C-alpha positions as CSV (number, residue, x, y, z in Angstrom):
1,M,5.3,33.6,2.3
2,T,7.4,36.7,3.0
3,E,7.0,38.3,6.4
4,A,5.5,41.8,6.3
5,P,7.6,44.0,8.8
6,M,5.8,45.1,11.9
7,R,4.6,48.7,11.8
8,Q,3.5,50.6,14.9
9,E,1.0,53.2,13.9
10,Q,0.2,54.8,17.2
11,D,1.4,55.1,20.8
12,V,0.4,52.8,23.5
13,W,-3.3,51.9,23.5
14,K,-3.7,50.2,26.9
15,Y,-1.7,49.9,30.1
16,C,-2.2,46.7,32.1
17,Y,-1.6,46.6,35.8
18,W,-1.9,43.9,38.5
19,L,-2.9,45.3,41.9
20,D,-3.4,43.7,45.3
21,R,-6.7,44.5,47.0
22,E,-5.3,47.2,49.2
23,R,-3.7,49.2,46.4
24,F,-6.8,48.6,44.3
25,E,-9.0,50.2,47.0
26,T,-6.6,53.1,47.1
27,L,-6.9,53.5,43.4
28,R,-10.6,53.2,43.4
29,K,-10.9,56.0,46.1
30,E,-8.5,58.2,44.2
31,L,-10.6,57.8,41.0
32,A,-13.8,58.4,42.9
33,V,-12.5,61.8,44.2
34,Q,-11.8,62.6,40.5
35,G,-15.4,61.6,39.6
36,K,-14.2,58.6,37.6
37,D,-15.6,55.1,37.7
38,M,-13.9,51.8,36.7
39,R,-15.8,49.4,34.5
40,R,-15.8,46.1,36.4
41,A,-15.7,43.0,34.2
42,E,-18.4,40.6,35.2
43,K,-18.1,37.5,32.9
44,N,-14.9,37.9,30.9
45,P,-11.7,39.8,31.9
46,C,-11.5,41.3,28.5
47,E,-14.6,43.4,29.3
48,A,-12.1,45.7,31.1
49,F,-10.9,46.8,27.6
50,L,-14.2,48.4,26.9
51,A,-13.7,51.6,28.9
52,D,-11.0,54.2,29.5
53,I,-10.3,52.3,32.7
54,G,-11.6,48.9,33.6
55,C,-10.8,46.1,36.1
56,A,-11.3,42.4,36.5
57,G,-11.1,40.6,39.9
58,P,-10.4,37.0,40.5
59,E,-14.1,36.2,40.7
60,C,-14.5,37.1,37.0
61,W,-12.2,34.4,35.6
62,P,-14.4,31.3,36.3
63,V,-17.6,32.7,34.7
64,I,-17.0,32.3,30.9
65,C,-13.3,31.5,30.9
66,N,-13.5,28.7,33.5
67,F,-11.9,26.0,31.4
68,D,-9.4,27.9,29.3
69,A,-8.1,31.2,30.8
70,R,-8.8,30.3,34.5
71,P,-6.2,27.5,34.7
72,W,-3.5,29.9,33.6
73,F,-4.7,32.7,35.8
74,E,-4.8,30.4,38.9
75,A,-1.3,29.0,38.1
76,S,0.1,32.5,37.7
77,A,1.8,34.9,40.1
78,F,-1.3,37.2,39.8
79,R,-4.0,34.7,41.0
80,D,-5.0,36.8,44.0
81,K,-4.7,40.2,42.3
82,I,-7.0,42.5,40.4
83,L,-6.3,43.4,36.8
84,V,-6.6,47.1,35.9
85,I,-6.6,48.2,32.2
86,A,-6.2,51.9,31.5
87,S,-6.0,54.1,28.4
88,K,-3.5,56.3,30.2
89,P,-0.8,55.6,32.8
90,L,-2.1,55.5,36.3
91,G,0.9,57.5,37.6
92,T,4.2,56.9,39.3
93,A,2.5,55.5,42.4
94,Y,1.5,52.4,40.4
95,E,4.6,52.0,38.2
96,D,5.7,48.9,40.0
97,C,2.4,47.3,39.2
98,L,2.6,47.9,35.5
99,E,3.0,44.5,33.7
100,T,2.4,45.1,30.0
101,T,1.5,47.8,27.5
102,I,-0.6,46.9,24.4
103,T,-0.4,48.6,21.0
104,P,-2.2,47.6,17.7
105,V,0.3,47.1,14.9
106,K,0.4,46.0,11.3
107,F,2.2,42.7,10.9
108,K,1.9,39.7,8.6
109,P,3.8,36.6,9.6
110,G,5.9,34.9,7.1
111,K,5.5,31.4,8.5
112,M,2.7,29.4,10.2
113,P,3.2,25.9,11.4
114,G,1.6,22.7,10.0
115,R,0.2,20.0,12.2
116,A,3.6,18.3,12.7
117,A,5.2,21.5,13.9
118,R,2.3,22.2,16.3
119,E,2.6,18.7,17.7
120,E,6.3,19.3,18.4
121,L,5.5,22.6,20.0
122,I,3.0,21.2,22.5
123,N,5.4,18.5,23.5
124,E,8.3,20.8,24.2
125,P,9.5,20.0,27.8
126,K,9.5,23.7,28.8
127,F,5.9,24.0,27.8
128,L,4.8,20.8,29.4
129,A,6.4,22.0,32.7
130,R,4.5,25.3,32.4
131,K,1.1,24.1,31.2
132,P,-1.5,23.9,34.0
133,D,-2.9,20.4,34.5
134,A,-6.5,21.8,34.2
135,W,-5.8,23.0,30.7
136,D,-6.1,19.4,29.3
137,R,-9.4,18.9,31.1
138,F,-11.4,21.2,28.8
139,P,-14.8,19.4,28.4
140,R,-15.0,17.7,25.0
141,D,-18.7,18.3,24.6
142,M,-18.2,22.0,25.2
143,G,-15.3,22.0,22.7
144,E,-17.5,20.4,20.0
145,Q,-20.2,23.0,20.6
146,I,-17.5,25.7,20.1
147,V,-16.5,24.0,16.8
148,N,-20.1,24.1,15.6
149,G,-20.4,27.7,16.4
150,L,-17.1,28.6,14.7
151,A,-18.3,26.9,11.5
152,R,-20.8,29.7,11.2
153,M,-18.1,32.4,11.5
154,G,-15.9,31.5,8.7
155,P,-14.7,28.7,6.4
156,R,-11.2,28.6,7.8
157,A,-12.3,27.6,11.3
158,P,-11.0,24.2,12.6
159,K,-13.4,21.4,11.6
160,N,-13.2,19.3,14.7
161,W,-12.3,19.6,18.4
162,D,-9.0,17.8,18.3
163,D,-7.7,20.2,15.6
164,L,-9.1,23.3,17.5
165,F,-7.5,22.2,20.8
166,L,-4.2,21.5,19.1
167,S,-4.3,25.0,17.7
168,W,-5.2,26.6,21.0
169,T,-2.4,24.7,22.8
170,S,0.3,25.3,20.2
171,V,-0.4,29.0,20.2
172,H,0.4,29.2,23.9
173,A,3.3,26.8,23.5
174,N,5.0,29.2,21.0
175,F,5.1,31.9,23.6
176,V,6.5,29.5,26.2
177,S,9.1,27.8,24.0
178,P,9.2,29.9,20.9
179,R,10.0,28.5,17.4
180,F,8.2,31.2,15.4
181,R,9.5,34.7,15.9
182,T,9.6,37.9,13.9
183,D,12.5,38.5,11.6
184,D,13.2,42.0,12.9
185,E,15.3,43.1,15.9
186,T,12.5,42.5,18.4
187,A,12.5,38.7,17.6
188,A,9.1,38.6,19.2
189,P,7.2,35.3,19.4
190,Y,3.8,35.7,17.6
191,S,0.4,34.1,17.6
192,I,0.5,31.1,15.2
193,G,-3.2,31.2,14.3
194,D,-6.1,33.5,13.4
195,S,-8.7,34.6,15.9
196,L,-11.0,31.6,15.1
197,S,-8.2,29.2,16.2
198,I,-7.0,31.0,19.3
199,S,-8.2,30.7,22.9
200,S,-7.5,32.8,26.0
201,C,-5.2,35.5,24.5
202,C,-5.3,37.1,28.0
203,V,-2.6,34.6,28.9
204,E,-0.2,36.6,26.8
205,L,-1.8,40.0,27.0
206,F,-1.5,40.2,30.7
207,N,1.6,38.0,31.1
208,L,0.1,35.2,33.0
209,L,3.0,33.1,31.7
210,G,5.5,35.1,33.6
211,S,7.4,35.4,30.3
212,C,11.0,36.6,30.1
213,E,10.5,37.9,26.6
214,P,10.6,41.7,26.1
215,A,7.8,41.7,23.6
216,L,5.1,39.4,22.1
217,L,2.9,39.8,19.1
218,V,-0.6,38.6,20.1
219,R,-3.8,38.1,18.1
220,P,-7.2,38.2,19.9
221,C,-8.8,35.0,20.8
222,T,-12.3,34.2,19.5
223,G,-14.0,35.5,22.7
224,A,-12.1,38.8,22.7
225,A,-13.0,39.3,19.0
226,I,-16.7,38.4,19.6
227,L,-16.8,40.8,22.5
228,Q,-15.1,43.5,20.2
229,A,-12.6,44.1,23.0
230,L,-9.9,43.7,20.3
231,E,-10.0,43.7,16.5
232,R,-10.3,40.2,15.0
233,D,-7.1,38.9,13.5
234,R,-5.2,42.1,14.3
235,Y,-1.8,41.7,15.9
236,Y,-1.1,43.6,19.1
237,L,2.4,44.4,20.3
238,V,2.6,43.5,24.0
239,R,5.6,44.9,25.7
240,L,6.5,43.3,29.0
241,V,7.8,46.4,30.6
242,K,9.9,44.7,33.3
243,N,11.7,42.8,30.7
244,A,12.2,45.6,28.2
245,K,16.0,45.8,28.1
246,R,16.5,46.7,24.5
247,P,14.9,49.2,22.1
248,F,12.1,48.2,19.8
249,A,11.3,49.3,16.2
């Protein structure tokens, strides 16, 4: 399959910041003076996408995302911080807290891995060193319930828990130790699955990995698609602003 070049059709859609509690309180008070409220995510951090400005505190991650996103969040440099997602930049006072920007793009990958390539990805030493121990403790009974639910959402969904978990894990692995990248000058690692075979896209959207890549191409996970926080199967260009040392297309 020939890769369709990435096309950016709009400016930045969302700006993603990590704030400590003191600076978050300062921001909250500044917004209150302006008559603005932040939508606070209650069960899923991606709820913060559903408003012009939203936030997700550490208490949000264990509610729905306890076994998939939470291990990555708690292993990250942001585990004590509050995520703020805004449709416009917060201003120069918060520039040092800006971690990623997110923009929907048109992109069609030329290659997707088979099972053998996925097995190789999840056994890469760099990924094994980065993967939280709790990731492998996802409850099997819960996983099998997810598989049954996915079967009602489309014929391409993985048919059993082992296949689904392999897909989830290999998607993260390709961002830690990339083997599948775009063919253009960004050379961005991309999600090697569709939304029905992806979990916890927040790991990449908000750079919980602490990646050194300048850019990632990320598809929404099943939960983000169901929530309609992001468009199912759409790729999003995630620019890691502190790593952006070269121009993008």
